[in-house]
N, C-alpha and C positions, 0 to 999 in steps of 0.2 A: 618363236611365237609369231603367228601371222598377223596381218593388219587387222582383220576382223576380231581375232581373239584378243589382241592388245587393246583395241578400242573398247571391247566389252569389259575387259579387266579394269581399264581406266575408269569407266563409268561406275563399276561396282565399288572401286576404292574411293572414288569421289563421294559416293553416297554414304559409305562407311565413315568417311572423315566428317561429313556434315552431321551425321548422327552422333558421332563422338563429341563434336563441339557442342551440340545441343544438350547432350547428357552432362557435359562439364558445366554448361551454363546453369542447368537445373540444380546441380549440386552446389554451385557457388551461391545461387539464390537461396537454397535451403539452409546453407550455413549462415547466410546473412539473417534470415528469419529466425534461426535458432539463437543467434547472438542477440537479436532484438528481444526475444522472449526472456532472456536473462535479466533484462532491465526491469521487467515486471516483478519477478520473484526476488530480485535483489533489493528493489525498493520496498517490497513488502517485508523483507527480513530487516532492513534498516529501520522501518517504521516500528516494528515490534520490539527491536532492541533499544529504541530510543523513546518509546511511548511513556507517557507519564500518567500518574493516577493521583487522586486527591484522597488523603487519609485524614481522619478526624482524631484530634488529640494524639497525634502520632509521636513516636519516639523521635527525638531531635538529634540522635547520634549521627555523626558525620558519615559513618559507614551505612549506606542505605540497605545493606543486607539485614540490618537489625530492625528495620521498620516492620511493624505489625500490619501485614497486608490484609488481615481480617477486619481491620478497622477502616475500610473504605467509607468515605463520607456518604451518608444517607439523608434523605429528606427529613427523617425523624430526628437526626442529630441537630438539624437546623432549628426545628420548631420546639424540640423538647426543652422543658424548663431548666434553668441553671440550678434550681433547687431540687431537682430530681436526684434519686439515689445514684443514677448514672447521668450526671449533668450534661445538658445539651447547651446550645447557644442561646436558647430563649429568643430566637429571632424569627424571621419570616422570609419567604422567597417572593420576589416580585418580578413582573415583566418590565420591559423598557418603558412602558406607559404608566407604570406604578400599580398595576392590578396585582392583587395577592394571589399567588399560585397555590392551588389546593388540588388534591387528588379527586375530591368530590365536594359538592357544595355543603356548607354547614346548615344547621337548623336556623330558621328565622322566626322572630316573634311577630305579634300582630301588627307591629309597625314596619315589618319588612327588614328588621335589623338582626344581624347575627350577634353572638355573645361579645364579639369585638367591636360592635357598633357599626358594622359595615353592611352596605346593601348588596344585593346579588350582583349588580353591575360592577361592583368593586372587586369581584373575584374573576380569576381565570382558571378554568378547570383543565387539568392535565392528568389524565388517568395513568400516564406512563412515568410520572415523576418519582414513583417509588423505585424505579430501576436506577441503580448506581451509575451505569454507563450513560443513561439519558441525562441524569442530573449533572454529571461531570461535563458532558458536551455542552449543555446549556449554560453552565457557569463559565467555562473556559472560552466559549465563543461569544459571550456577552448577550445571550438570549434572556437569561434570568440573572437577578442580582440578589445578594443577601442584604437584608436590613436588620439592624439591631436597634433596640429602644434605648436611646442614649440621652444624657443630659448635656446641655450646651454650656452650663456654667461649671465652675471649678468645685462648687460645694456638692454637686450631685443632687440638688434638691429642686431646681427650677429648670424650666425650658426643656422638659423631656419630649422627645419626638422620635419617630422612626427615621433612621438615617442609613443610607447605603454605605456599605463597607467593602473594601477590596477583599475578595475571598482569599487572596494570597498573603494578606496581612496576618501572619500566624499569631501574632500577639493578641489580636482582637477575635479572630475566628477559630483559633486552635486547629486550623487546617494546614496541612503540609502538602505541597505538590512535589512528588518524588518520582524518580524513574521506577517504572513497574517492572520488576524482575521476575514476576510470577510466570510469565510466558516466554522467558528467554531460552530456557532449555529446549522447549518444543520448537521454538523458532530456529534455533541453531541446528537441531536435528533435521528439520525440514529443509533448511538451506543446504546442509551437507549432502542430503539425498539428491536435491535438484542439481547441485554442482557436479556430483558424481555422474548423474544421468547425462548432463550436458557434455561433460568431458568425454564420456564414452561414445556418445552419438557423434560429436564433432570429430573425434579421432577416426571413427569409422568412415565418415564422409571425406575426411582429409586423405585417408588411404585410398579410397575409391577414386578421388580426384587425381592423385598421383598416378594411379593405374591408367586412368584415361589419358593423362598427359604422355605417359610412355607409349600407349597405343597410338596416340596422335602423331608422335614423332616417328614411329615405325610406319604408319600409313603415309606420312609425307615422304619418307625415304623411298617407299615402294612406288608411290605415285611418280616421283621424279625418275625412278628407274624405268617404269612403263612408258613415261613420256619420251625418254631417250630411245627406247625400242621403237616407238611409233615414228619418231623423227628419223631414225635410221631407215625404217621401212619406207618412209616417204622419199627420202633421198635416193635409196636404192631403186625405187620405182621410177623416179624421174631419170636416173642414169640409164635404166633399161630402155625407156622410150625416147631417150634423148638422141 
């Protein structure tokens, strides 16, 4: 191989090596991004497997599979009378400032008072409170509180007033906070699908990276060989003109 041909071959091999290294870097970066994506759907999976829900008058069996998930706590459960055929708490929902939460304002008499003796300014209207997920988030995050009409004396005859109660106090509220298993099967199926897609794509990228590594080694070997040819050509040229 002549000097010019060797030099041209060296430049081509050097360019191929640079492109090889660039492709390897891109694949390494793509695998890194792929791994970071797993954090998102893994976190989502864990959240769904560990999410909780509030059930009203729920089964207290230790095995949460026996809970009746059709009895998710509703706004109506809180305000419905204890004397109803389907007893509620006979309570009310209030904001942190003490305003009574209602889906819409009640009727007011000529004095501007409701049947409960409250003024319009004593209410807070939340049209979304009928949604069970909205109610649960508001209670668990301390946005709204449950109040029950309780007596402060032991006889239960004097000092009655509205008092805040902890929603998790099952004895008073009949509310149980339990793991929500209704979405577990769907969450598991989605997780298994994403895991399979990740493994297949990552394996494909890994195989391509190994192929590039083999090509890189071959290119380095050939570059070294061409460099020796060039060096020999140079030495021969110097001997010729020496």
